[in-house]
Structure formats: C-alpha cells, structure tokens
C-alpha positions, 0 to 999 in steps of 0.5 A: 035669419029665419025662424028655423035657424034661430030655433036651431041656434037657441037649442044648440046654445041651451045644450052647450050651456046645460052640458057646461054646467051639469057635467062639472056638477055631476063630476064633483058630486060623484068624486068629492067627499064634499060633493054631496053638499052641491046637491043643494045647488041642483034645484037652482041650476035646474031653475036657471036652465029653465029660465034660460030655455024660456029666454032663448025660446023668446029670442028664437020666436021673436018677430022682427019689427016692421020696417018703416020708410026712411024720412028725409 
C-alpha cells in the first residue's frame, strides 16, 4: 500500500470518527436541557480526536520493515 493511499485512508477514518462523535454531541448540547452539561466532555473529546489523528498519522507514515531473506 502506497504512502498516499495510507494518508487518504487515515484522513478518511479520522473524519468519519470525528463526525460520528461530534454530531451527536452537538445535537444533544443544542436540543436537551441537560445538554449544556455535556460541554464538560468537549475538551476530552477534542483531546481524544487529536490523539487519534497523531496515531493515524504515525500509521500512515510508517515505513514497512526491511525484508529479510528466508532461512532454510
């Protein structure tokens, strides 16, 4: 798998996770009386998304290990 393909997959995965987490949170904050309490979760969610982005970047930019000749 090429570096470009892995980068595209990493960005797409991060975007899907971000939308899946942020949209319900925003909807609950906006539409529920107790939703304002969820604002306390927002910094942790942002931090988790930043960590996920770093991990996916590391995966996308990782170089494959060198191939060793097989021993017989």
